[in-house]
C-alpha positions, 0 to 999 in steps of 0.5 A: 682836377681841371674844371670841365670846359665847353667845347666848340660844339657846345658853344653853338648857338652863340653864347648869350649875354647872361653867360658872360656878364653877371649883370646882363639882364639889368639892361632889360629896360623893357621888362616889367620890374617889381619896383618899376625899374632894375634893382641896384646890385652895386653893394652886393657886387662890391662885397662879392669882389672884396670877399670871394674865395675864387677867381675864375678865369674869364670865359671858364665854365665856373665863371659862365655858370656863376653869371648864369645863376646870378642873372637868373636870381635877378630875374626870379626876384625882380622880373614880375612878368614870366615872359621877360625871364631870359635865363629859363624856358618858362614852359619847362622850368622846375625848381626843387630843394633836396627831396621836395616836390619840384615847383614851376616858374609861376610858383616861384614868381608868386612866392619869391626865391626865399620862400621857394628855397628856405624850409619851415623851421623854428625861425622861419616859415614860408607859410607865414611870409609872402614875397615882400615880407620874406625879402624884408626879413632877409635883406634888412638882416644882410644888406649884401648877400653874395654868391659864387661858384666854388667848383663845377663838376660836370658841363652842359647840358647837365651842370653840377656845381658847388656854391657858396652864399655869404653875408654879414648880419648887419641888422636884426633878423625879424621873421615868422616861424612855423607856429606863426610867432614873430622871431627876432635875433639881434644883429651880431655882425658875424659872417653867415656862410652857407654852401650847397650843391646845385644840378642845373639842366640847360637847353641848346640856348643855355636856358635853365629847364631844371634846377635841383639844389641840395643844402641845409637852409637851417644852417643859416639860422644856426649861424645867426643864432649860435647861442639860441638867444632869439626872441619869440612873441605871438602875432597877437602880441603886436596886433599885426595883420596883413595888408595889400600894397598898391602893387598887388603884393601882400605884406605885413603891416610892419612892412608897409609902414617902413616902406622898405626898399626891396630892390636889393641883394641876390638870394641864391 
């Protein structure tokens, strides 16, 4: 079945650049960026181009939706001033995963995309990882984590679509679980490939006013550790504590000591 299309009436007002270019918001030089400058998505975009499953026609609804979500992810991960987010209506935006209570844009800005999306489990718990620690855990494991739209089920203003999020486990995963234990999973170079469905509500300017995503975040961890060989140790074993960095974020002592660059791959 052919995907829905955006008719002439739906294309007024003019289509914003974040619908036609997946990197549009990276050109917002006046925005307040988390690392003082826009992040570099070169590796992730290259990995996407080489390993994607779909080749959407230019200007098609699947491509437009894919571009919108990619720009939204950049803003949610790296723009630290909510008024700089162009892909959403900050006053009305909400985000929810499965049956969870919707959270606001302010909440997502504070905790980060990983912590807003991943549910507590034996491998990871947002309550034990701040913004910086969450990015460190997943970015280090998968230097490139690509995302694509597989199919679109309905057109705006309520857009329902199925997506794929994938990457290779190049390095060890290290995170905190729901017990506060440090969890380490050794790198296996295997492909991690998860899928889900999202329903996005857009306003007349094609800005997102609501996102509701349905997927099993535990599937990522099952693929990371298929043999159940994760190593767990309590926080006290390492004597780690939380410290504040110069930008006001909180991170673990390990994060601070590595000086990890958090300007990397997309997260949803």
